[in-house]
N, CA, C, O and CB atoms as a CASP TS submission, in Angstrom:
PFRMAT TS
TARGET T0000
AUTHOR 0000-0000-0000
METHOD Language model
MODEL 1
PARENT N/A
ATOM      1  N   MET     1     -55.119 -22.520  22.816  1.00  0.00           N
ATOM      2  CA  MET     1     -54.020 -22.710  23.737  1.00  0.00           C
ATOM      3  C   MET     1     -53.323 -21.359  23.957  1.00  0.00           C
ATOM      4  O   MET     1     -53.069 -20.617  23.008  1.00  0.00           O
ATOM      5  CB  MET     1     -53.023 -23.782  23.200  1.00  0.00           C
ATOM      6  N   GLN     2     -53.023 -21.060  25.214  1.00  0.00           N
ATOM      7  CA  GLN     2     -52.327 -19.819  25.556  1.00  0.00           C
ATOM      8  C   GLN     2     -50.894 -19.861  25.033  1.00  0.00           C
ATOM      9  O   GLN     2     -50.201 -20.868  25.177  1.00  0.00           O
ATOM     10  CB  GLN     2     -52.337 -19.589  27.086  1.00  0.00           C
ATOM     11  N   LYS     3     -50.458 -18.759  24.425  1.00  0.00           N
ATOM     12  CA  LYS     3     -49.063 -18.636  23.982  1.00  0.00           C
ATOM     13  C   LYS     3     -48.371 -17.617  24.871  1.00  0.00           C
ATOM     14  O   LYS     3     -48.987 -16.668  25.355  1.00  0.00           O
ATOM     15  CB  LYS     3     -48.972 -18.215  22.473  1.00  0.00           C
ATOM     16  N   TRP     4     -47.065 -17.834  25.077  1.00  0.00           N
ATOM     17  CA  TRP     4     -46.279 -17.004  25.984  1.00  0.00           C
ATOM     18  C   TRP     4     -45.040 -16.465  25.280  1.00  0.00           C
ATOM     19  O   TRP     4     -44.520 -17.082  24.351  1.00  0.00           O
ATOM     20  CB  TRP     4     -45.876 -17.801  27.233  1.00  0.00           C
ATOM     21  N   GLU     5     -44.580 -15.309  25.736  1.00  0.00           N
ATOM     22  CA  GLU     5     -43.248 -14.839  25.360  1.00  0.00           C
ATOM     23  C   GLU     5     -42.439 -14.776  26.640  1.00  0.00           C
ATOM     24  O   GLU     5     -42.984 -14.581  27.727  1.00  0.00           O
ATOM     25  CB  GLU     5     -43.294 -13.436  24.628  1.00  0.00           C
ATOM     26  N   TYR     6     -41.135 -14.943  26.499  1.00  0.00           N
ATOM     27  CA  TYR     6     -40.260 -15.064  27.659  1.00  0.00           C
ATOM     28  C   TYR     6     -39.147 -14.022  27.604  1.00  0.00           C
ATOM     29  O   TYR     6     -38.754 -13.566  26.531  1.00  0.00           O
ATOM     30  CB  TYR     6     -39.665 -16.476  27.738  1.00  0.00           C
ATOM     31  N   LEU     7     -38.650 -13.656  28.781  1.00  0.00           N
ATOM     32  CA  LEU     7     -37.570 -12.690  28.919  1.00  0.00           C
ATOM     33  C   LEU     7     -36.636 -13.193  30.007  1.00  0.00           C
ATOM     34  O   LEU     7     -37.092 -13.624  31.066  1.00  0.00           O
ATOM     35  CB  LEU     7     -38.115 -11.260  29.252  1.00  0.00           C
ATOM     36  N   VAL     8     -35.334 -13.142  29.757  1.00  0.00           N
ATOM     37  CA  VAL     8     -34.322 -13.517  30.739  1.00  0.00           C
ATOM     38  C   VAL     8     -33.533 -12.253  31.064  1.00  0.00           C
ATOM     39  O   VAL     8     -32.923 -11.648  30.183  1.00  0.00           O
ATOM     40  CB  VAL     8     -33.379 -14.674  30.203  1.00  0.00           C
ATOM     41  N   VAL     9     -33.550 -11.860  32.337  1.00  0.00           N
ATOM     42  CA  VAL     9     -32.918 -10.606  32.750  1.00  0.00           C
ATOM     43  C   VAL     9     -31.876 -10.889  33.823  1.00  0.00           C
ATOM     44  O   VAL     9     -32.209 -11.450  34.867  1.00  0.00           O
ATOM     45  CB  VAL     9     -33.973  -9.597  33.270  1.00  0.00           C
ATOM     46  N   PRO    10     -30.601 -10.507  33.584  1.00  0.00           N
ATOM     47  CA  PRO    10     -29.565 -10.740  34.605  1.00  0.00           C
ATOM     48  C   PRO    10     -29.769  -9.834  35.814  1.00  0.00           C
ATOM     49  O   PRO    10     -30.221  -8.696  35.680  1.00  0.00           O
ATOM     50  CB  PRO    10     -28.163 -10.510  34.011  1.00  0.00           C
ATOM     51  N   LEU    11     -29.434 -10.346  36.992  1.00  0.00           N
ATOM     52  CA  LEU    11     -29.439  -9.518  38.187  1.00  0.00           C
ATOM     53  C   LEU    11     -28.277  -8.542  38.119  1.00  0.00           C
ATOM     54  O   LEU    11     -27.259  -8.823  37.486  1.00  0.00           O
ATOM     55  CB  LEU    11     -29.359 -10.385  39.466  1.00  0.00           C
ATOM     56  N   GLN    12     -28.427  -7.404  38.766  1.00  0.00           N
ATOM     57  CA  GLN    12     -27.421  -6.346  38.654  1.00  0.00           C
ATOM     58  C   GLN    12     -26.085  -6.732  39.272  1.00  0.00           C
ATOM     59  O   GLN    12     -25.030  -6.439  38.709  1.00  0.00           O
ATOM     60  CB  GLN    12     -27.928  -5.085  39.306  1.00  0.00           C
ATOM     61  N   GLU    13     -26.124  -7.385  40.423  1.00  0.00           N
ATOM     62  CA  GLU    13     -24.876  -7.763  41.081  1.00  0.00           C
ATOM     63  C   GLU    13     -24.913  -9.233  41.462  1.00  0.00           C
ATOM     64  O   GLU    13     -25.932  -9.737  41.933  1.00  0.00           O
ATOM     65  CB  GLU    13     -24.625  -6.891  42.325  1.00  0.00           C
ATOM     66  N   ALA    14     -23.810  -9.904  41.258  1.00  0.00           N
ATOM     67  CA  ALA    14     -23.709 -11.314  41.658  1.00  0.00           C
ATOM     68  C   ALA    14     -22.284 -11.567  42.115  1.00  0.00           C
ATOM     69  O   ALA    14     -21.345 -11.458  41.326  1.00  0.00           O
ATOM     70  CB  ALA    14     -24.106 -12.282  40.482  1.00  0.00           C
ATOM     71  N   GLY    15     -22.125 -11.897  43.359  1.00  0.00           N
ATOM     72  CA  GLY    15     -20.794 -12.201  43.883  1.00  0.00           C
ATOM     73  C   GLY    15     -19.807 -11.067  43.729  1.00  0.00           C
ATOM     74  O   GLY    15     -18.611 -11.308  43.565  1.00  0.00           O
ATOM     75  N   GLY    16     -20.288  -9.824  43.777  1.00  0.00           N
ATOM     76  CA  GLY    16     -19.402  -8.669  43.655  1.00  0.00           C
ATOM     77  C   GLY    16     -19.086  -8.300  42.219  1.00  0.00           C
ATOM     78  O   GLY    16     -18.422  -7.291  41.982  1.00  0.00           O
ATOM     79  N   LEU    17     -19.542  -9.086  41.253  1.00  0.00           N
ATOM     80  CA  LEU    17     -19.307  -8.766  39.849  1.00  0.00           C
ATOM     81  C   LEU    17     -20.523  -8.045  39.293  1.00  0.00           C
ATOM     82  O   LEU    17     -21.656  -8.470  39.519  1.00  0.00           O
ATOM     83  CB  LEU    17     -19.002 -10.046  39.027  1.00  0.00           C
ATOM     84  N   ARG    18     -20.302  -6.980  38.582  1.00  0.00           N
ATOM     85  CA  ARG    18     -21.419  -6.238  38.011  1.00  0.00           C
ATOM     86  C   ARG    18     -21.703  -6.768  36.612  1.00  0.00           C
ATOM     87  O   ARG    18     -20.796  -6.929  35.795  1.00  0.00           O
ATOM     88  CB  ARG    18     -21.117  -4.713  37.975  1.00  0.00           C
ATOM     89  N   LYS    19     -22.961  -7.032  36.357  1.00  0.00           N
ATOM     90  CA  LYS    19     -23.398  -7.512  35.050  1.00  0.00           C
ATOM     91  C   LYS    19     -24.326  -6.480  34.457  1.00  0.00           C
ATOM     92  O   LYS    19     -24.881  -5.658  35.186  1.00  0.00           O
ATOM     93  CB  LYS    19     -24.097  -8.899  35.151  1.00  0.00           C
ATOM     94  N   SER    20     -24.508  -6.506  33.141  1.00  0.00           N
ATOM     95  CA  SER    20     -25.437  -5.574  32.522  1.00  0.00           C
ATOM     96  C   SER    20     -26.844  -5.893  32.997  1.00  0.00           C
ATOM     97  O   SER    20     -27.173  -7.049  33.260  1.00  0.00           O
ATOM     98  CB  SER    20     -25.347  -5.638  30.978  1.00  0.00           C
ATOM     99  N   GLY    21     -27.654  -4.882  33.102  1.00  0.00           N
ATOM    100  CA  GLY    21     -29.023  -5.059  33.580  1.00  0.00           C
ATOM    101  C   GLY    21     -29.223  -4.279  34.870  1.00  0.00           C
ATOM    102  O   GLY    21     -28.261  -3.961  35.569  1.00  0.00           O
ATOM    103  N   ASP    22     -30.459  -3.978  35.175  1.00  0.00           N
ATOM    104  CA  ASP    22     -30.741  -3.164  36.351  1.00  0.00           C
ATOM    105  C   ASP    22     -31.915  -3.758  37.114  1.00  0.00           C
ATOM    106  O   ASP    22     -32.927  -3.088  37.315  1.00  0.00           O
ATOM    107  CB  ASP    22     -31.036  -1.702  35.951  1.00  0.00           C
ATOM    108  N   MET    23     -31.790  -4.999  37.537  1.00  0.00           N
ATOM    109  CA  MET    23     -32.883  -5.701  38.189  1.00  0.00           C
ATOM    110  C   MET    23     -32.977  -5.271  39.649  1.00  0.00           C
ATOM    111  O   MET    23     -32.208  -5.733  40.492  1.00  0.00           O
ATOM    112  CB  MET    23     -32.692  -7.226  38.083  1.00  0.00           C
ATOM    113  N   THR    24     -33.914  -4.394  39.937  1.00  0.00           N
ATOM    114  CA  THR    24     -34.225  -3.936  41.288  1.00  0.00           C
ATOM    115  C   THR    24     -35.706  -4.197  41.513  1.00  0.00           C
ATOM    116  O   THR    24     -36.428  -4.493  40.561  1.00  0.00           O
ATOM    117  CB  THR    24     -33.867  -2.411  41.491  1.00  0.00           C
ATOM    118  N   PRO    25     -36.177  -4.093  42.759  1.00  0.00           N
ATOM    119  CA  PRO    25     -37.624  -4.243  42.968  1.00  0.00           C
ATOM    120  C   PRO    25     -38.438  -3.269  42.126  1.00  0.00           C
ATOM    121  O   PRO    25     -39.492  -3.633  41.605  1.00  0.00           O
ATOM    122  CB  PRO    25     -37.961  -4.045  44.434  1.00  0.00           C
ATOM    123  N   ASP    26     -37.960  -2.035  41.987  1.00  0.00           N
ATOM    124  CA  ASP    26     -38.678  -1.060  41.155  1.00  0.00           C
ATOM    125  C   ASP    26     -38.735  -1.512  39.702  1.00  0.00           C
ATOM    126  O   ASP    26     -39.765  -1.370  39.042  1.00  0.00           O
ATOM    127  CB  ASP    26     -38.011   0.319  41.247  1.00  0.00           C
ATOM    128  N   ARG    27     -37.636  -2.051  39.208  1.00  0.00           N
ATOM    129  CA  ARG    27     -37.600  -2.543  37.823  1.00  0.00           C
ATOM    130  C   ARG    27     -38.548  -3.732  37.655  1.00  0.00           C
ATOM    131  O   ARG    27     -39.246  -3.829  36.646  1.00  0.00           O
ATOM    132  CB  ARG    27     -36.156  -2.949  37.424  1.00  0.00           C
ATOM    133  N   LEU    28     -38.577  -4.641  38.645  1.00  0.00           N
ATOM    134  CA  LEU    28     -39.506  -5.768  38.578  1.00  0.00           C
ATOM    135  C   LEU    28     -40.951  -5.270  38.570  1.00  0.00           C
ATOM    136  O   LEU    28     -41.782  -5.804  37.835  1.00  0.00           O
ATOM    137  CB  LEU    28     -39.277  -6.729  39.762  1.00  0.00           C
ATOM    138  N   ASN    29     -41.260  -4.252  39.381  1.00  0.00           N
ATOM    139  CA  ASN    29     -42.613  -3.684  39.394  1.00  0.00           C
ATOM    140  C   ASN    29     -42.950  -3.054  38.044  1.00  0.00           C
ATOM    141  O   ASN    29     -44.079  -3.167  37.566  1.00  0.00           O
ATOM    142  CB  ASN    29     -42.747  -2.636  40.516  1.00  0.00           C
ATOM    143  N   GLU    30     -41.980  -2.400  37.439  1.00  0.00           N
ATOM    144  CA  GLU    30     -42.186  -1.801  36.119  1.00  0.00           C
ATOM    145  C   GLU    30     -42.482  -2.884  35.080  1.00  0.00           C
ATOM    146  O   GLU    30     -43.408  -2.744  34.281  1.00  0.00           O
ATOM    147  CB  GLU    30     -40.948  -0.979  35.698  1.00  0.00           C
ATOM    148  N   LEU    31     -41.703  -3.953  35.092  1.00  0.00           N
ATOM    149  CA  LEU    31     -41.943  -5.060  34.173  1.00  0.00           C
ATOM    150  C   LEU    31     -43.297  -5.708  34.441  1.00  0.00           C
ATOM    151  O   LEU    31     -43.987  -6.118  33.508  1.00  0.00           O
ATOM    152  CB  LEU    31     -40.829  -6.101  34.288  1.00  0.00           C
ATOM    153  N   GLY    32     -43.682  -5.802  35.730  1.00  0.00           N
ATOM    154  CA  GLY    32     -44.988  -6.351  36.077  1.00  0.00           C
ATOM    155  C   GLY    32     -46.119  -5.519  35.501  1.00  0.00           C
ATOM    156  O   GLY    32     -47.126  -6.064  35.049  1.00  0.00           O
ATOM    157  N   SER    33     -45.960  -4.200  35.513  1.00  0.00           N
ATOM    158  CA  SER    33     -47.003  -3.333  34.946  1.00  0.00           C
ATOM    159  C   SER    33     -47.088  -3.470  33.432  1.00  0.00           C
ATOM    160  O   SER    33     -48.086  -3.082  32.825  1.00  0.00           O
ATOM    161  CB  SER    33     -46.739  -1.873  35.317  1.00  0.00           C
ATOM    162  N   GLU    34     -46.037  -4.024  32.820  1.00  0.00           N
ATOM    163  CA  GLU    34     -46.035  -4.286  31.376  1.00  0.00           C
ATOM    164  C   GLU    34     -46.537  -5.698  31.067  1.00  0.00           C
ATOM    165  O   GLU    34     -46.515  -6.132  29.915  1.00  0.00           O
ATOM    166  CB  GLU    34     -44.622  -4.095  30.801  1.00  0.00           C
ATOM    167  N   GLY    35     -46.992  -6.412  32.106  1.00  0.00           N
ATOM    168  CA  GLY    35     -47.559  -7.739  31.908  1.00  0.00           C
ATOM    169  C   GLY    35     -46.605  -8.893  32.155  1.00  0.00           C
ATOM    170  O   GLY    35     -46.997 -10.052  32.025  1.00  0.00           O
ATOM    171  N   TRP    36     -45.342  -8.596  32.512  1.00  0.00           N
ATOM    172  CA  TRP    36     -44.368  -9.650  32.768  1.00  0.00           C
ATOM    173  C   TRP    36     -44.577 -10.222  34.163  1.00  0.00           C
ATOM    174  O   TRP    36     -44.882  -9.485  35.101  1.00  0.00           O
ATOM    175  CB  TRP    36     -42.930  -9.115  32.612  1.00  0.00           C
ATOM    176  N   GLU    37     -44.414 -11.523  34.299  1.00  0.00           N
ATOM    177  CA  GLU    37     -44.514 -12.217  35.581  1.00  0.00           C
ATOM    178  C   GLU    37     -43.215 -12.989  35.805  1.00  0.00           C
ATOM    179  O   GLU    37     -42.792 -13.770  34.953  1.00  0.00           O
ATOM    180  CB  GLU    37     -45.759 -13.176  35.618  1.00  0.00           C
ATOM    181  N   ALA    38     -42.584 -12.760  36.971  1.00  0.00           N
ATOM    182  CA  ALA    38     -41.374 -13.510  37.312  1.00  0.00           C
ATOM    183  C   ALA    38     -41.788 -14.938  37.653  1.00  0.00           C
ATOM    184  O   ALA    38     -42.624 -15.164  38.528  1.00  0.00           O
ATOM    185  CB  ALA    38     -40.597 -12.841  38.509  1.00  0.00           C
ATOM    186  N   VAL    39     -41.189 -15.898  36.947  1.00  0.00           N
ATOM    187  CA  VAL    39     -41.573 -17.302  37.141  1.00  0.00           C
ATOM    188  C   VAL    39     -40.410 -18.173  37.594  1.00  0.00           C
ATOM    189  O   VAL    39     -40.597 -19.360  37.863  1.00  0.00           O
ATOM    190  CB  VAL    39     -42.147 -17.860  35.859  1.00  0.00           C
ATOM    191  N   GLY    40     -39.220 -17.607  37.682  1.00  0.00           N
ATOM    192  CA  GLY    40     -38.096 -18.419  38.111  1.00  0.00           C
ATOM    193  C   GLY    40     -36.820 -17.627  38.255  1.00  0.00           C
ATOM    194  O   GLY    40     -36.719 -16.474  37.836  1.00  0.00           O
ATOM    195  N   LEU    41     -35.857 -18.276  38.855  1.00  0.00           N
ATOM    196  CA  LEU    41     -34.530 -17.720  39.044  1.00  0.00           C
ATOM    197  C   LEU    41     -33.551 -18.851  38.756  1.00  0.00           C
ATOM    198  O   LEU    41     -33.727 -19.969  39.238  1.00  0.00           O
ATOM    199  CB  LEU    41     -34.337 -17.122  40.498  1.00  0.00           C
ATOM    200  N   THR    42     -32.526 -18.559  37.973  1.00  0.00           N
ATOM    201  CA  THR    42     -31.553 -19.595  37.633  1.00  0.00           C
ATOM    202  C   THR    42     -30.182 -18.957  37.474  1.00  0.00           C
ATOM    203  O   THR    42     -30.038 -17.740  37.597  1.00  0.00           O
ATOM    204  CB  THR    42     -31.964 -20.348  36.336  1.00  0.00           C
ATOM    205  N   LEU    43     -29.190 -19.772  37.205  1.00  0.00           N
ATOM    206  CA  LEU    43     -27.837 -19.276  36.961  1.00  0.00           C
ATOM    207  C   LEU    43     -27.526 -19.341  35.474  1.00  0.00           C
ATOM    208  O   LEU    43     -27.806 -20.340  34.811  1.00  0.00           O
ATOM    209  CB  LEU    43     -26.796 -20.088  37.769  1.00  0.00           C
ATOM    210  N   LYS    44     -26.946 -18.268  34.962  1.00  0.00           N
ATOM    211  CA  LYS    44     -26.452 -18.252  33.584  1.00  0.00           C
ATOM    212  C   LYS    44     -24.946 -18.398  33.672  1.00  0.00           C
ATOM    213  O   LYS    44     -24.279 -17.638  34.374  1.00  0.00           O
ATOM    214  CB  LYS    44     -26.869 -16.930  32.810  1.00  0.00           C
ATOM    215  N   LYS    45     -24.417 -19.373  32.959  1.00  0.00           N
ATOM    216  CA  LYS    45     -22.984 -19.645  33.023  1.00  0.00           C
ATOM    217  C   LYS    45     -22.244 -18.869  31.945  1.00  0.00           C
ATOM    218  O   LYS    45     -22.626 -18.868  30.775  1.00  0.00           O
ATOM    219  CB  LYS    45     -22.712 -21.147  32.875  1.00  0.00           C
ATOM    220  N   GLY    46     -21.172 -18.207  32.374  1.00  0.00           N
ATOM    221  CA  GLY    46     -20.285 -17.522  31.454  1.00  0.00           C
ATOM    222  C   GLY    46     -19.012 -18.321  31.293  1.00  0.00           C
ATOM    223  O   GLY    46     -18.979 -19.512  31.601  1.00  0.00           O
ATOM    224  N   ASP    47     -17.960 -17.673  30.809  1.00  0.00           N
ATOM    225  CA  ASP    47     -16.688 -18.358  30.609  1.00  0.00           C
ATOM    226  C   ASP    47     -16.087 -18.846  31.924  1.00  0.00           C
ATOM    227  O   ASP    47     -15.649 -19.992  32.028  1.00  0.00           O
ATOM    228  CB  ASP    47     -15.708 -17.438  29.906  1.00  0.00           C
ATOM    229  N   LEU    48     -16.069 -17.967  32.930  1.00  0.00           N
ATOM    230  CA  LEU    48     -15.423 -18.320  34.195  1.00  0.00           C
ATOM    231  C   LEU    48     -16.352 -18.250  35.398  1.00  0.00           C
ATOM    232  O   LEU    48     -16.027 -18.787  36.457  1.00  0.00           O
ATOM    233  CB  LEU    48     -14.254 -17.421  34.428  1.00  0.00           C
ATOM    234  N   VAL    49     -17.507 -17.595  35.254  1.00  0.00           N
ATOM    235  CA  VAL    49     -18.410 -17.408  36.385  1.00  0.00           C
ATOM    236  C   VAL    49     -19.842 -17.705  35.961  1.00  0.00           C
ATOM    237  O   VAL    49     -20.145 -17.833  34.774  1.00  0.00           O
ATOM    238  CB  VAL    49     -18.298 -15.975  36.946  1.00  0.00           C
ATOM    239  N   ALA    50     -20.709 -17.808  36.954  1.00  0.00           N
ATOM    240  CA  ALA    50     -22.140 -17.925  36.718  1.00  0.00           C
ATOM    241  C   ALA    50     -22.816 -16.836  37.548  1.00  0.00           C
ATOM    242  O   ALA    50     -22.372 -16.530  38.655  1.00  0.00           O
ATOM    243  CB  ALA    50     -22.681 -19.364  37.089  1.00  0.00           C
ATOM    244  N   TRP    51     -23.881 -16.257  37.019  1.00  0.00           N
ATOM    245  CA  TRP    51     -24.594 -15.232  37.759  1.00  0.00           C
ATOM    246  C   TRP    51     -26.096 -15.480  37.634  1.00  0.00           C
ATOM    247  O   TRP    51     -26.554 -16.072  36.657  1.00  0.00           O
ATOM    248  CB  TRP    51     -24.218 -13.815  37.246  1.00  0.00           C
ATOM    249  N   PRO    52     -26.868 -15.017  38.641  1.00  0.00           N
ATOM    250  CA  PRO    52     -28.307 -15.275  38.626  1.00  0.00           C
ATOM    251  C   PRO    52     -29.042 -14.421  37.599  1.00  0.00           C
ATOM    252  O   PRO    52     -28.682 -13.271  37.350  1.00  0.00           O
ATOM    253  CB  PRO    52     -28.888 -15.029  40.000  1.00  0.00           C
ATOM    254  N   VAL    53     -30.066 -15.003  37.018  1.00  0.00           N
ATOM    255  CA  VAL    53     -30.959 -14.297  36.106  1.00  0.00           C
ATOM    256  C   VAL    53     -32.399 -14.588  36.517  1.00  0.00           C
ATOM    257  O   VAL    53     -32.702 -15.658  37.044  1.00  0.00           O
ATOM    258  CB  VAL    53     -30.702 -14.719  34.622  1.00  0.00           C
ATOM    259  N   VAL    54     -33.273 -13.629  36.271  1.00  0.00           N
ATOM    260  CA  VAL    54     -34.699 -13.784  36.537  1.00  0.00           C
ATOM    261  C   VAL    54     -35.369 -14.185  35.232  1.00  0.00           C
ATOM    262  O   VAL    54     -35.113 -13.590  34.184  1.00  0.00           O
ATOM    263  CB  VAL    54     -35.326 -12.466  37.121  1.00  0.00           C
ATOM    264  N   LEU    55     -36.233 -15.204  35.300  1.00  0.00           N
ATOM    265  CA  LEU    55     -36.999 -15.645  34.142  1.00  0.00           C
ATOM    266  C   LEU    55     -38.389 -15.044  34.248  1.00  0.00           C
ATOM    267  O   LEU    55     -39.047 -15.166  35.281  1.00  0.00           O
ATOM    268  CB  LEU    55     -37.061 -17.208  34.054  1.00  0.00           C
ATOM    269  N   LEU    56     -38.843 -14.386  33.169  1.00  0.00           N
ATOM    270  CA  LEU    56     -40.156 -13.765  33.150  1.00  0.00           C
ATOM    271  C   LEU    56     -40.954 -14.273  31.954  1.00  0.00           C
ATOM    272  O   LEU    56     -40.389 -14.696  30.945  1.00  0.00           O
ATOM    273  CB  LEU    56     -40.031 -12.230  33.109  1.00  0.00           C
ATOM    274  N   LYS    57     -42.282 -14.222  32.087  1.00  0.00           N
ATOM    275  CA  LYS    57     -43.136 -14.567  30.953  1.00  0.00           C
ATOM    276  C   LYS    57     -44.362 -13.676  30.966  1.00  0.00           C
ATOM    277  O   LYS    57     -44.742 -13.136  32.005  1.00  0.00           O
ATOM    278  CB  LYS    57     -43.546 -16.063  30.991  1.00  0.00           C
ATOM    279  N   ARG    58     -44.989 -13.523  29.778  1.00  0.00           N
ATOM    280  CA  ARG    58     -46.265 -12.830  29.675  1.00  0.00           C
ATOM    281  C   ARG    58     -47.034 -13.402  28.506  1.00  0.00           C
ATOM    282  O   ARG    58     -46.437 -13.894  27.549  1.00  0.00           O
ATOM    283  CB  ARG    58     -46.067 -11.305  29.511  1.00  0.00           C
ATOM    284  N   PRO    59     -48.355 -13.344  28.572  1.00  0.00           N
ATOM    285  CA  PRO    59     -49.152 -13.912  27.491  1.00  0.00           C
ATOM    286  C   PRO    59     -49.008 -13.112  26.207  1.00  0.00           C
ATOM    287  O   PRO    59     -48.828 -11.895  26.229  1.00  0.00           O
ATOM    288  CB  PRO    59     -50.612 -13.980  27.895  1.00  0.00           C
ATOM    289  N   VAL    60     -49.092 -13.815  25.101  1.00  0.00           N
ATOM    290  CA  VAL    60     -49.077 -13.201  23.781  1.00  0.00           C
ATOM    291  C   VAL    60     -50.504 -13.249  23.254  1.00  0.00           C
ATOM    292  O   VAL    60     -51.154 -14.294  23.301  1.00  0.00           O
ATOM    293  CB  VAL    60     -48.071 -13.928  22.805  1.00  0.00           C
ATOM    294  N   ASP    61     -50.981 -12.133  22.760  1.00  0.00           N
ATOM    295  CA  ASP    61     -52.354 -12.090  22.214  1.00  0.00           C
ATOM    296  C   ASP    61     -52.478 -12.859  20.942  1.00  0.00           C
ATOM    297  O   ASP    61     -53.561 -12.921  20.360  1.00  0.00           O
ATOM    298  CB  ASP    61     -52.790 -10.671  21.973  1.00  0.00           C
TER
END
């Protein structure tokens, strides 16, 4: 059975609020070259706001 590892990366800007992380197309391409595949987009809820995050996965040997 294939095993996976997962990574959740916040988008750089959401609703004018800056969050940690540097998710740009270039960064996504860099992660892709490391074997990561973007498989989803969701909202991560904080105390007062929610911001989008990219869900990535890659196979584990």
